[in-house]
C-alpha positions, 0 to 999 in steps of 0.5 A: 478454445481461444486461450487469449480469452480464457479466464483463470478462475482461481486467480479471479477468485483470489482477487475477489477474496483479497482483503487489502486492509488485512494485507496492509496490517500483515505488512505493518506487523512484518516491519522492523522497528527501524522501518516503523520509525521510517514510516512514521517519519515519512508520514509526518513529513507529508502532513500539511505545515501546522496541521494536526493529524486528525481522523478527518485528515488521516486518509488524505495524509495516507494518500499523500504518503503513498504517492510520495513513495516510488512504489511499483504499480499496484497490478502486482506484476512488478517486484518492489525495488530496493532503495 
């Protein structure tokens, strides 16, 4: 059997079973109060000047905040770097 083309079924099933929103909720619950303040401050700073946060613009705000971070690639192969 050619190992280069073999598929790890357990890893594939884990990826299919992932629920990113649940993962985000767990990460937010694990934040310290100081980290929560830092997150809120960073998100506040990336909102467009003079615009209120609304249900309509919140997704774009979250996207801008995520792009402003120097986070590792989403593929999970890299460890987070400390600032």
